[in-house]
N, C-alpha and C positions, 0 to 999 in steps of 0.2 A: 200722621200729616204727611201729605200725597209728594211728591217730588216736585212738582210745581207749584205748590205753595212754599217748600224749603229754599226757593232758589233766591240768590240776591241779585238783584238787578245791579247793574255797573253804568247803564245808559244814562246820560244828564235827565236828573229830574228839577225841573221848574218850579219845585213848591219847594226844595231846597235853599234858603238863602245865603247870599256870600258872607252873612254875619254866621250862620250856620257853620257852613264849609270853613271858614276861617278858625273858627273856635275849635272844630273837629281838626282839620290840620294842623295847627298849632298846639293842641294838647298831646297831638301823636308825635309830632317831631321835637317837643322838649323830652317826651320821654325816650325817644330811639338816641337823641343825643347823647342823654343824662347814660344809656348803655353802653352807647359808644364809645363814652367818655374825653367828648367832645369840648374842649375851652369855649370860652366867648367869644372869641375870634372864628374860630371855625365855624361853630353854627353860624355868628353874622355871615362868613361868607355862603354857606350852602344855603342862606335865604335870599342870597342878592346881594349881598351886604349893604343892610336897610342901614340909615342913620343909627347912631350909638340910642337916642333917647327914643326911637321906634322900636330897635329892637328888646330894649329894658321893657319898653310898656308892653310890647305882646307879650313876652317871655310874661310880666304880672298879671295882665289882665286874659291871656288869652282871648285878645279877639283884635279886631283891629280892620282896617280898609287893607287888602290884599288887594296887589296889582297881580294881573293874568301870568306875570313870570312867577311872581313868590307862589301862587298858586300851582302851576306846573311844576317849579322845583317840588312842592310838599308833596305833587302826584309824584312824581321819580324817585322822592326818599321814600314815601311809603312803600310804592314797588321792589323797590331795590332790598327792603328791611323784609318785605313778605319773601322775595325771591332768596335771601340767606337763608332764612330760616325753615323754608322747603330743603333746600339743597345742602347745609350744614346745622351739628349743631350748637348749642351758641357759643361753646369755647372758640371751636371753627371761626364760629364767624368772624369773631375779635381779630383769629390768626391771618385770615383772609381779607379784611381789612387793613391792617398795619404792616402787612410784610410786605414785600418786593414781588411782582409778580413778574414772569416772565413772558406773558403776552404782548405780543409788539404792539397792541392798542395803550397800553401802561406807560411804555417806555423808561421800563426798568424803575418803576417808583410802584409805591405801594397804590391799589386802589382808592383811600382815600386821598393820600396826596394827588393823583388823578382829578376827584372828585373836586378837593380842594383848589383847583385852579381857577374856579368861580364860573367858569360857562354852563350857561346850560344844556349845552351840547355835549359835555363830560358827565355831567347826571342820566343824559337819554343814551349815552353810550351805554355805560355801566348800566344800566336798565335793562337794554337790548341783548349786551353780553348777558347778561344773565339769565334771561327770558330765553335765549338760546340755549345755556347752558340747562337749564330745565327740561327742555325738551319738546 
């Protein structure tokens, strides 16, 4: 297989429907949430605080009409997950997420607590920080 054909395109593909993006994003998110041992409330916050019935519908059906905000959140979380597994072993991913971090950005909180502030900017900050750490 040539190097050109083995590349994965990360550009926007208009042939991928919003339903397909939602299904893929939600499937990945709920797997990550289980690995990170997130409770229901934490999962809802990271998803942008959808209504409880909406959240459970997404979890049960792995589909739904997701807002641009929710899709952005899923994108950041998938990137954070990827970066963490590039930088750390599985044991250290949990430690990094849950332990207090001395970096001023985290204000003496754990990275997970920082992300649980609920802001999209917090997710973007963590993603940018991890991208920087990867070099």
